[in-house]
C-alpha positions in Angstrom: 10.6 31.5 -23.0 8.6 33.1 -20.1 10.8 32.7 -16.9 10.3 30.7 -14.2 9.9 31.9 -10.7 11.2 30.5 -7.6 8.7 30.7 -4.8 12.0 32.6 -2.7 10.7 35.4 -5.4 7.4 36.5 -4.5 8.4 40.2 -4.1 5.9 43.0 -5.2 7.8 44.9 -8.5 7.8 48.7 -7.8 10.5 49.7 -10.7 10.1 51.9 -13.2 9.1 50.4 -16.9 11.9 49.0 -18.7 14.2 50.9 -21.1 14.2 48.6 -24.0 15.9 45.5 -25.1 19.0 44.1 -23.7 21.6 41.7 -25.8 24.6 40.1 -24.8 26.9 37.5 -26.5 27.1 34.0 -24.6 29.8 32.0 -25.0 29.3 28.2 -24.5 32.4 25.9 -24.1 32.8 22.4 -25.6 31.9 19.5 -23.9 31.7 15.6 -24.7 27.7 16.0 -25.0 28.2 18.2 -27.8 27.9 14.4 -29.8 24.8 13.5 -28.7 21.4 15.2 -30.0 20.1 16.7 -26.4 23.0 19.0 -24.6 22.7 21.7 -22.2 23.9 24.7 -20.8 23.3 27.2 -18.1 24.0 30.9 -17.5 23.3 33.9 -15.2 22.0 37.0 -17.1 22.8 40.2 -15.0 20.3 43.2 -15.1 21.4 46.7 -14.4 19.2 48.4 -11.9 15.6 49.5 -13.2 16.3 47.9 -16.1 13.0 46.3 -16.8 10.1 47.5 -14.6 8.9 43.5 -14.5 10.4 40.3 -15.3 11.3 40.5 -19.0 10.7 37.8 -21.6 14.5 36.1 -22.8 15.3 34.8 -26.1 18.3 32.8 -27.2 19.4 32.3 -30.5 22.4 30.5 -32.2 25.3 31.2 -34.3 22.7 31.0 -37.0 20.2 33.4 -35.7 17.7 30.5 -34.8 15.7 30.8 -31.7 16.2 27.6 -29.5 14.2 26.9 -26.3 15.1 28.6 -23.3 14.0 28.7 -19.6 14.6 31.3 -17.1 14.7 31.7 -13.3 14.4 34.9 -11.5 16.9 34.6 -8.6 16.8 37.8 -7.0 15.3 41.9 -7.5 17.2 45.0 -7.0 15.8 47.6 -4.1 14.3 49.2 -6.8 11.9 45.6 -7.5 13.8 45.7 -10.9 15.2 42.3 -11.9 18.9 41.7 -11.0 19.7 38.3 -12.2 17.8 35.5 -14.3 19.4 31.8 -14.7 18.7 30.8 -18.1 19.2 26.7 -19.2 19.0 26.2 -22.9 20.2 23.5 -25.3 23.4 24.4 -26.5 26.6 22.8 -28.1 30.1 24.8 -28.1 29.8 28.5 -29.8 28.4 31.2 -29.4 24.6 32.4 -29.0 23.0 35.5 -28.1 20.6 36.1 -25.3 18.0 39.0 -25.8 16.1 40.6 -22.4 13.4 41.9 -23.0 11.5 41.3 -26.6 9.4 38.0 -26.7 9.3 35.8 -29.3 7.6 33.1 -30.8 7.9 30.5 -28.0 10.1 27.6 -29.3 8.7 24.0 -27.7 11.4 21.7 -26.6 12.2 18.5 -27.8 10.5 16.3 -25.5 9.7 18.7 -22.4 9.1 17.7 -19.1 5.8 17.4 -17.9 5.0 16.7 -13.9 1.9 16.0 -12.3 1.4 15.6 -8.5 -0.3 12.4 -8.1 -3.5 12.2 -5.6 -1.4 10.2 -2.8 1.6 13.3 -3.2 4.0 11.6 -5.4 5.2 13.3 -8.3 5.0 12.0 -11.9 7.7 13.1 -14.3 8.1 12.7 -18.1 9.8 13.7 -21.1 9.9 11.4 -24.4 10.3 8.4 -23.2 11.4 8.8 -19.7 9.0 8.4 -16.9 9.9 8.5 -13.3 7.4 8.5 -10.5 8.8 9.7 -7.0 7.6 9.8 -3.1 5.5 7.7 -1.1 6.7 4.5 0.2 10.3 3.7 -0.9 10.6 7.1 -2.2 11.2 5.8 -6.0 8.1 4.1 -7.3 9.9 3.6 -11.1 12.0 5.5 -13.4 12.0 3.7 -16.8 12.0 4.1 -20.7 9.2 3.6 -22.4 8.3 0.2 -21.3 11.6 -0.9 -20.0 11.4 -0.4 -16.4 14.9 0.8 -15.1 14.8 1.7 -11.0 11.9 -0.2 -9.6 10.3 0.1 -5.7 12.9 1.0 -3.4 15.6 0.7 -6.4 17.6 3.7 -4.7 18.7 3.4 -1.3 20.5 5.6 1.0 22.1 3.2 4.3 23.6 4.3 7.2 25.6 2.2 9.6 27.1 3.5 12.9 29.8 2.3 15.5 27.4 -0.4 16.6 26.2 -1.9 13.8 23.0 -0.5 13.5 21.3 0.3 10.4 19.0 3.1 9.3 17.9 3.4 5.7 16.1 6.1 3.9 14.0 3.8 2.1 12.1 3.1 6.1 11.5 6.5 6.6 8.1 7.5 8.4 7.5 10.7 7.1 9.2 11.7 3.4 8.3 15.7 2.2 7.8 16.0 -1.8 8.3 18.8 -3.5 9.3 20.6 -6.9 12.1 23.1 -6.4 12.5 24.0 -9.7 9.3 23.2 -12.3 10.0 23.7 -16.4 9.8 22.4 -19.9 13.7 22.4 -19.9 14.7 21.5 -16.2 12.5 20.2 -13.4 13.9 19.1 -10.2 12.0 17.0 -7.5 13.3 17.4 -3.9 12.5 14.4 -1.7 13.5 14.8 2.6 12.9 12.5 4.9 15.0 10.8 8.2 16.4 7.3 7.7 15.0 4.5 10.0 15.6 1.0 11.4 14.5 -1.5 13.9 16.9 0.4 16.3 14.8 3.9 15.5 15.6 6.9 13.4 19.1 8.5 12.6 20.2 10.9 10.2 18.4 13.4 7.7 18.7 13.2 3.8 17.4 15.1 0.9 17.7 13.9 -2.8 17.6 16.4 -5.6 16.2 14.7 -8.7 16.9 16.7 -12.0 15.7 15.8 -15.3 16.4 17.7 -18.7 14.1 17.7 -21.5 14.7 14.7 -23.7 18.0 13.5 -21.8 17.2 9.7 -20.8 18.8 9.7 -17.5 18.7 12.0 -14.4 21.1 13.7 -11.6 20.7 12.6 -7.9 22.1 15.5 -5.3 22.2 13.4 -2.5 22.9 15.3 1.2 23.2 13.6 4.6 22.9 15.6 7.5 24.0 15.3 11.2 21.1 16.6 13.2 20.6 14.2 16.2 20.3 15.9 19.0 22.6 15.4 22.4 25.7 14.1 21.3 28.4 16.5 19.5 30.2 13.8 17.5 28.1 10.5 16.1 30.4 7.6 15.6 29.6 6.3 11.7 30.9 3.0 10.2 29.9 3.4 6.7 27.3 5.4 4.5 26.5 4.0 1.2 24.2 4.6 -1.7 22.7 2.2 -3.9 21.0 2.3 -7.1 19.4 -1.2 -8.4 18.7 -2.0 -11.9 15.3 -4.2 -11.4 14.3 -7.1 -13.0 17.8 -8.5 -13.8 18.7 -11.8 -14.2 22.0 -12.3 -15.9 23.8 -9.0 -14.8 27.1 -7.6 -15.9 29.2 -5.0 -15.0 31.5 -2.7 -17.2 34.5 -0.4 -16.6 37.1 1.4 -18.6 40.6 -0.1 -17.6 43.1 2.8 -18.6 45.8 1.1 -19.2 46.1 -2.6 -21.2 48.4 -4.4 -23.1 52.4 -4.3 -23.2 52.9 -2.0 -26.4 50.3 0.4 -26.0 49.0 2.8 -23.3 45.5 2.7 -25.2 42.7 1.2 -22.6 39.6 -1.2 -23.4 36.1 -1.3 -22.1 36.0 -4.3 -20.1 32.6 -6.1 -19.3 32.8 -8.8 -17.2 29.7 -10.8 -14.8 32.4 -10.5 -12.1 31.8 -8.1 -9.2 34.1 -4.9 -9.5 35.0 -3.2 -6.7 36.3 0.5 -7.3 38.0 2.8 -4.9 39.9 5.9 -4.5 42.3 5.9 -1.2 45.3 7.2 0.3 47.7 4.5 -1.9 46.6 6.7 -5.3 45.7 9.3 -6.9 42.6 7.7 -9.4 40.2 5.4 -9.1 41.4 1.6 -9.3 40.0 -1.8 -9.1 40.6 -3.7 -5.9 40.0 -7.0 -6.7 42.2 -6.9 -9.9 42.0 -10.1 -11.5 38.2 -9.6 -11.9 39.1 -7.3 -15.0 40.3 -10.8 -16.8 43.7 -9.0 -17.8 46.1 -11.8 -18.3 49.0 -9.9 -19.5 52.4 -9.8 -17.1 53.3 -6.3 -17.0 57.1 -5.8 -16.4 57.5 -3.5 -13.4 58.7 -0.5 -15.8 54.5 -0.4 -16.7 53.6 0.1 -12.8 51.5 -3.1 -12.6 49.0 -3.8 -11.8 46.9 -2.3 -14.5 44.4 -1.5 -12.3 43.6 2.1 -12.8 40.2 3.1 -14.3 37.5 5.7 -14.9 35.1 6.9 -12.1 32.2 5.9 -13.9 30.5 2.3 -13.9 27.7 0.3 -15.6 25.4 -2.6 -14.7 23.5 -4.6 -17.8 21.8 -7.1 -18.8 21.7 -7.3 -22.7 20.3 -4.2 -24.2 19.1 -2.5 -20.3 22.4 -0.3 -19.2 22.3 2.0 -15.9 25.8 3.5 -16.1 26.9 5.9 -12.9 29.1 8.4 -12.1 29.3 10.6 -9.3 31.0 14.0 -9.5 34.6 14.5 -8.2 34.6 10.9 -7.0 38.1 10.4 -6.7 38.8 14.1 -4.9 36.1 13.0 -2.4 38.5 10.2 -1.1 37.7 7.7 0.5 35.5 6.5 -1.9 34.1 3.5 -3.5 31.8 2.0 -6.4 31.1 -1.5 -6.2 29.3 -3.1 -9.4 27.9 -6.2 -7.6 25.0 -8.3 -9.1 22.1 -5.9 -10.0 23.7 -3.1 -7.9 25.6 0.0 -8.2 26.8 1.1 -4.9 28.6 4.0 -3.7 30.9 4.2 -0.6 29.9 7.8 0.5 32.0 7.1 3.2 33.0 3.1 2.8 33.2 0.7 5.7 37.0 0.0 4.9 38.0 3.8 5.8 37.2 3.3 9.7 35.2 5.0 11.8 34.0 8.3 10.9 33.7 11.0 13.7 30.6 13.1 12.7 30.2 16.3 14.0 26.7 17.6 15.1 25.7 20.1 12.1 27.7 18.2 9.5 26.2 17.9 6.1 28.2 16.7 2.7 26.4 16.9 -0.6 27.4 14.1 -3.1 26.0 14.1 -6.8 25.6 11.0 -8.6 24.6 11.0 -12.6 22.4 8.2 -13.8 22.6 7.3 -17.4 19.7 5.1 -18.6 19.9 2.9 -22.5 18.1 0.5 -23.7 20.7 -0.1 -26.7 23.2 -2.4 -25.0 26.6 -1.3 -23.8 28.6 1.0 -25.8 31.6 -0.4 -27.6 33.5 3.0 -27.4 34.5 4.8 -24.3 33.6 8.5 -26.0 29.7 7.3 -25.7 30.0 6.2 -22.2 31.9 9.8 -21.6 29.4 12.0 -24.0 26.3 10.1 -21.9 27.6 11.5 -18.5 28.8 15.0 -20.0 25.1 15.1 -20.9 23.9 15.5 -17.6 27.0 17.3 -15.7 28.2 19.4 -17.7 25.8 22.2 -17.8 27.3 25.6 -16.3 29.4 26.2 -19.1 28.0 28.9 -20.5 30.0 32.6 -19.7 29.3 36.3 -20.6 31.9 38.8 -21.7 33.4 40.8 -18.4 31.8 43.8 -19.6 28.1 42.4 -19.4 28.7 42.1 -15.9 30.3 45.1 -15.4 27.3 47.2 -17.3 25.1 45.5 -14.7 27.1 46.4 -11.9 27.4 42.7 -10.8 29.2 42.9 -7.3 32.7 44.8 -7.9 33.3 43.8 -11.9 32.5 47.5 -12.8 35.5 48.3 -10.5 38.5 45.7 -11.1 41.2 45.5 -12.6 40.3 45.0 -16.4 42.1 41.6 -17.7 44.9 43.2 -20.3 47.8 41.0 -20.3 49.2 42.8 -23.1 48.9 46.2 -20.9 49.2 44.8 -17.3 51.5 41.6 -18.1 53.3 41.8 -14.5 50.5 41.8 -12.4 48.3 39.8 -14.5 50.9 37.2 -14.1 51.0 37.8 -10.3 47.1 37.7 -10.0 47.1 34.3 -12.0 50.0 32.5 -9.8 48.1 33.5 -7.1 44.5 31.8 -8.1 45.9 28.8 -10.2 48.1 28.1 -7.3 45.6 28.5 -4.6 45.2 24.6 -3.9 42.7 22.1 -1.9 42.8 18.7 -0.3 41.4 16.0 -2.4 39.7 14.3 0.8 35.8 14.4 1.2 35.2 16.8 4.3 38.5 18.9 2.9 37.7 20.0 -1.0 37.0 23.2 -1.0 39.3 24.6 2.0 43.0 24.9 2.6 45.1 24.5 5.7 46.8 27.4 7.2 50.6 27.1 8.0 50.2 30.3 9.9 47.4 28.9 12.2 49.0 25.9 12.6 52.2 27.5 14.3 50.2 29.9 16.6 47.5 27.7 17.5 49.9 24.6 19.2 51.4 27.3 22.1 47.8 27.6 23.1 46.9 23.9 23.8 43.4 23.4 24.3 42.6 24.8 20.4 44.2 22.0 18.6 44.7 18.1 19.0 47.3 15.7 18.6 46.5 13.0 16.0 49.5 10.5 16.7 50.8 10.2 20.3 50.9 12.4 23.4 54.6 13.0 23.5 55.6 15.1 20.6 59.4 15.5 21.5 60.7 19.0 22.6 58.3 22.4 21.4 60.7 25.6 20.0 58.1 28.5 20.2 59.6 32.3 19.3 59.1 35.2 21.7 56.5 37.6 20.5 52.8 37.8 19.8 51.0 34.6 19.9 54.8 32.7 20.5 54.2 30.8 17.2 56.0 27.2 17.1 59.3 27.8 14.8 60.2 25.7 11.5 62.3 23.6 13.9 59.5 21.8 15.0 57.7 18.5 13.3 54.0 19.6 13.4 52.7 16.5 11.8 51.6 14.9 14.7 49.1 17.9 15.1 45.7 18.1 13.5 45.7 20.2 10.4 44.3 23.9 11.2 41.7 24.9 8.7 41.0 28.3 6.8 36.7 28.0 6.6 36.7 30.6 4.3 38.6 33.0 6.3 38.5 37.0 4.5 36.1 35.0 1.6 38.5 33.6 -0.8 35.2 32.4 -2.6 34.6 35.6 -3.5 37.9 36.2 -4.8 37.5 33.6 -6.8 34.4 34.3 -8.3 35.7 37.7 -9.2 38.4 36.5 -10.6 36.5 33.8 -12.7 34.4 36.9 -13.8 37.5 39.1 -14.6 39.5 36.7 -16.4 36.8 34.2 -17.7 39.3 31.7 -16.5 37.4 28.5 -16.1 39.3 26.4 -13.6 38.6 29.4 -11.1 35.0 28.1 -11.6 35.9 24.6 -10.6 37.8 26.2 -7.7 34.7 28.5 -6.8 32.3 25.5 -6.3 34.4 23.7 -4.4 34.9 26.8 -2.1 31.2 27.4 -2.2 30.0 23.7 -1.6 32.5 23.5 1.4 31.4 27.0 3.1 27.6 25.2 2.6 28.1 21.5 4.0 31.1 21.6 5.8 31.7 24.9 8.0 28.1 25.6 8.3 26.9 24.0 11.4 22.9 22.8 10.1 22.1 22.5 13.5 23.9 22.5 17.2 22.9 22.0 20.8 25.0 25.1 21.6 23.2 28.2 20.8 26.1 29.9 19.5 27.1 27.3 17.0 23.6 26.1 15.9 23.0 27.3 11.8 26.6 29.4 12.1 29.9 28.8 10.7 32.4 28.2 13.2 36.0 30.3 12.7 39.3 28.8 11.4 40.0 25.5 13.2 40.9 21.7 13.5 38.4 20.0 12.1 36.8 22.4 10.4 34.5 23.8 13.1 36.1 22.6 16.5 35.7 26.6 18.0 33.2 29.6 18.5 31.2 31.3 15.9 31.0 35.1 15.7 29.9 37.7 12.9 33.7 38.5 12.1 34.1 35.1 10.7 30.9 34.6 8.9 31.4 35.1 4.9 28.6 35.6 2.6 29.7 37.7 0.2 31.1 35.2 -2.1 28.4 32.6 -1.3 26.0 35.9 -2.4 27.9 36.0 -5.8 27.7 31.9 -6.1 23.9 32.0 -5.8 23.7 34.3 -8.2 26.2 32.8 -10.8 24.5 29.1 -10.5 21.0 29.6 -8.7 22.2 26.7 -6.0 19.7 27.4 -3.3 21.5 26.1 -0.2 24.1 28.9 -0.6 20.9 31.1 -0.6 19.9 29.2 2.4 23.1 29.8 4.4 23.3 33.1 3.8 20.2 34.5 5.0 20.8 31.5 8.3 24.1 33.5 9.1 22.4 37.0 8.4 19.8 36.0 11.1 22.7 34.7 13.2 24.7 38.1 12.8 21.3 39.5 14.3 21.1 37.2 17.3 24.8 38.1 17.8 24.8 41.7 17.7 21.4 42.1 19.7 22.2 39.9 22.4 22.9 42.0 25.8 26.3 40.6 26.5 27.7 39.8 23.1 26.3 42.9 21.7 28.6 44.9 24.2 31.8 43.2 23.1 30.8 43.7 19.3 30.0 47.3 19.5 32.2 50.3 18.4 35.0 50.5 15.1 35.8 46.4 15.1 35.2 43.7 12.8 32.5 41.9 14.3 30.6 44.9 13.1 32.1 45.2 9.7 31.5 42.1 8.6 28.2 42.0 10.0 27.3 45.0 7.8 28.6 42.9 4.9 26.7 40.1 5.9 23.3 42.1 6.1 24.1 44.0 2.7 24.8 40.4 0.7 22.0 38.8 2.5 19.5 41.4 1.0 20.9 41.5 -2.4 20.8 37.4 -2.4 17.2 36.8 -0.9 15.6 40.4 -1.0 14.3 40.1 2.7 14.1 44.2 3.4 14.8 43.7 6.7 18.5 42.5 6.1 18.8 46.2 4.6 17.4 48.1 7.3 19.6 46.0 9.8 22.7 47.0 7.6 21.6 50.9 8.0 21.2 50.5 11.5 24.8 49.2 11.7 26.1 52.1 9.9 24.0 54.6 11.7 25.5 52.9 14.9 29.2 53.2 13.7 28.7 56.5 12.5 27.7 57.5 15.8 30.6 55.9 17.8 32.8 59.3 15.8 36.1 58.6 14.0 39.1 58.7 16.4 41.7 61.0 17.2 44.4 58.6 15.2 44.6 55.2 13.1 48.0 53.6 13.9 47.1 50.5 11.6 44.6 50.8 9.0 43.8 47.0 8.6 40.8 44.4 8.1 39.1 45.8 11.9 38.5 49.0 10.1 38.5 48.0 6.4 35.9 45.7 6.9 33.5 48.0 8.4 34.1 50.0 4.7 33.9 46.8 2.6 30.4 46.5 4.1 29.7 50.8 3.7 31.0 50.2 0.1 28.6 47.4 -0.7 25.9 49.2 1.2 26.4 52.6 -1.0 26.8 50.1 -4.3 23.3 48.6 -3.5 21.5 52.1 -3.0 23.1 54.3 -5.5 21.6 57.0 -6.5 19.2 57.3 -3.1 20.1 60.5 -1.4 19.3 58.6 1.8 22.7 57.3 1.8 24.4 60.7 1.8 25.4 60.7 5.7 27.0 57.2 5.2 28.5 58.2 1.7 30.8 61.0 3.5 31.7 59.0 7.0 33.2 56.8 4.4 35.4 59.5 3.2 35.7 61.0 6.3 37.3 57.8 7.4 39.6 57.4 4.5 40.8 60.9 4.9 42.0 59.9 8.3 43.7 56.7 7.3 45.4 58.4 4.9 46.8 61.1 7.1 47.4 58.7 9.8 49.5 56.8 7.5 52.3 59.5 6.7 52.2 61.2 10.3 53.6 60.6 13.7 51.0 59.8 16.0 48.3 62.5 17.1 48.9 63.5 20.5 45.7 62.0 22.9 44.0 65.2 24.6 45.1 65.3 28.0 41.8 65.1 29.4 40.5 61.1 29.0 37.1 62.0 29.0 38.1 63.7 25.7 40.1 60.9 24.2 39.2 59.4 21.3 40.8 55.5 21.1 41.0 54.0 18.2 38.2 51.2 18.3 40.3 48.3 16.8 43.7 48.5 15.8 47.0 45.9 16.4 49.4 48.5 16.4 49.4 49.8 19.9 52.7 51.6 18.9 53.2 53.6 22.0 52.9 50.7 24.1 54.7 48.4 22.5 57.7 50.4 21.3 58.0 53.3 23.4 57.2 57.4 23.0 60.5 58.2 21.1 60.1 55.2 18.5 56.4 56.5 17.9 57.3 60.2 17.6 58.4 59.6 14.3 56.4 60.0 10.6 55.1 56.4 9.7 55.8 55.0 6.4 52.6 55.8 4.1 52.4 51.9 3.6 49.4 49.7 3.3 50.4 45.9 4.3 49.7 43.8 1.6 47.0 42.0 3.6 45.2 45.4 5.1 42.5 45.1 2.6 43.3 49.1 3.0 43.7 50.0 -0.6 39.8 49.0 -1.4 38.6 51.7 0.6 40.9 54.1 -0.7 40.3 53.2 -4.3 36.4 53.9 -3.2 36.6 57.1 -2.0 38.7 58.1 -5.3 35.3 56.7 -7.3 33.2 58.7 -5.3 35.2 62.0 -5.3 37.5 62.3 -8.2 40.7 62.9 -6.1 43.7 61.6 -7.7 45.5 62.4 -4.1 43.9 59.2 -3.1 45.4 56.7 -5.7 48.8 58.7 -5.4 48.9 58.0 -1.4 48.5 53.9 -2.2 51.0 53.8 -4.8 53.7 53.2 -2.0 51.7 50.6 -1.2 51.9 48.9 -4.6 55.9 49.9 -4.4 56.1 47.8 -1.3 53.9 45.0 -3.2 56.6 44.2 -5.7 59.3 43.8 -3.2 57.4 41.5 -1.0 56.9 37.8 -1.0 53.5 38.1 -1.9 54.0 39.1 -5.1 57.1 37.2 -5.9 56.1 33.8 -3.8 52.8 34.6 -2.9 51.5 31.8 0.0 48.9 29.5 -1.2 46.5 29.2 1.3 42.8 30.7 1.5 43.3 33.5 4.0 46.7 35.6 2.3 45.2 34.7 -1.0 41.3 36.6 0.2 43.1 39.4 1.6 46.1 40.2 -0.8 43.4 39.5 -3.6 41.1 42.3 -2.0 43.3 44.5 -1.3 44.5 45.2 -4.8 42.3 44.3 -7.6 40.4 47.5 -7.4 42.9 49.7 -6.7 44.6 48.5 -9.5 42.1 49.6 -12.2 42.3 53.0 -10.4 45.6 53.2 -10.9 45.9 51.7 -14.4 43.3 54.0 -15.5 45.3 57.5 -14.2 48.6 55.4 -15.9 50.1 54.9 -13.0 51.1 51.5 -13.3 53.0 52.1 -16.3 56.4 52.6 -14.5 55.8 48.5 -13.4 55.6 47.2 -16.4 58.1 45.3 -18.6 60.1 47.9 -21.0 60.5 45.8 -23.8 
């Protein structure tokens, strides 16, 4: 199938001719949708640099060798112009397929292909089989139906915001709505509507509706996003945010849910259909959806206490019907984005994105959040069995279920996949148990603005003494406080800290990248779910889409309470994980945030005052370099690549210090950026100075780790102080103590072993890996190995420190002494 090109990929191809074809197995995980005629999967195919001169054809074959329809989108290119990643959609059920890249096959026309027509008035008409949708124009949605049966009529989908003063603003009242095609193809098409809600009191709250249609699927997905872009006020008080979908022309509406437990002698559930309104909710009282108006279920059983009455738990989906016509709705992660509600009332399914009963929401300027609703349409009546209803939603939801073997990513140099420890539990059982425990143990909070982030216990204790960085949420008198005498004066465990707001990690040190790397390394799909949650949180919550304050505008503030209540600066812009996520999923929002953070980094570092503070060997420059490289990788925008090289040249010109007391994330962040730059430009002779500088830097760090502090020249003008150090040994511990040789241990959160492993990769010298093995022994003795902290920051730092080093150590046989002996 000829690939579909996104508008962002209009780049000149300058690479060499393709070197032939490439075949790779595609593993499709089973889903409930496999019982239906039309079911899909999506996967990204990574290509090595220079493998193809132009965008190649992609052919998918099932296990019987039959060609299946496919639609490919080019996501990005290598520096030489050759294609790097193709994102492919194809009809599939659970099993093994084969993707062949570079050899065209006779095109296979999909069943009921998606067709689009832009009408004269700007509206877009979408058809696929019996489904027809007309989107845009007054009221946003003109109609969506199957054949002659209309399901959703004019203004049949509404997004409504009510503020604290009870002023109502609606999307269908928007004055101007932009309509565009984000993706267009025979298997998958996305139509986007953008505008600003309006009401009698004016306008308030921007919205974006992203409709996705799949060939032959009678329904659609709606990813709805709201943006608080209002000027002049840091926070807006919101009473409720609602999304309504109306089954048009209904005279006798009925409502259906699935009651999970029914009857005294069985745990089986039942389908419940009733004309009564049903009010489904998730709140702090239960961990799953339940019906608030329980009597409406018509359950007459008198449940004894041991069956935990009332039996009000239901699945997260619901139906509105009137005889044969059925509209089924479900919101992704409904019970995890609490508080939430789903009211089936009359002819309408109404989602409480922020229900009124949850209380006033104080929404920060620049904050957004996306929710995705799946809408299935049927004219065959309410299904009798639950599995039919579940399959209908799975058909729309379970698309990102295809995987490649890890070797396919390694062969294409997809980020770090060629240098991570191979997943071999039989060879390295202790390390694999540890890595699996860290990743599976990483938790997140099941709340609307917190899903995809973790509180940080370290910041929780150190922010309280500062006073102005964390607010009380219960009372002003928290009792006596106990603070340690030491760095940051952290609060001790003797304090009750639950009267303070939680401090959030905000993806510090890029847990997104660690999750994505581990997902690709192991193939563990539960990690892909976390990758999605963390990535969407970084896009929607951590990133401020607008701010009146210059340095917060289109930036990501650092770790803070309420996620974004502090400053924003380059050392806390994390883009490597988002770049990996974008190239795995094609999510355009990730690309937008990556580019915005790269632009913000340039704005910071080019500012006359801030630029002075960020100069030298420090993490502002280090993570800034990595941001530039990742933005270039994801977008292909060459000015980011040029700026990355400019920053590297500035760092090289600084010269190295005489001594590195502590080789930690201040220095290692610079080397992470340099490593990514060298990987992207592998084979280019112009990068030789960067390569040598990395080796010299690591050599200095290794020497410094086991020797006494090097005596500085008496002449201050000739003295080279470390540009970034957490050591300050001479000042804190005194000259005698600091005259002793250092331990040679790089701490578990230093990220130091990553550049050491890279120096080995560049030179082949085993001495680098030997120099790091003492740190591996230290790891085995540490709490980081025995009981990893299940929070985002320590997870990211520890994972990044070891995952590449362990491969080099394993290749050299240095991990054998750490294995089980039986």
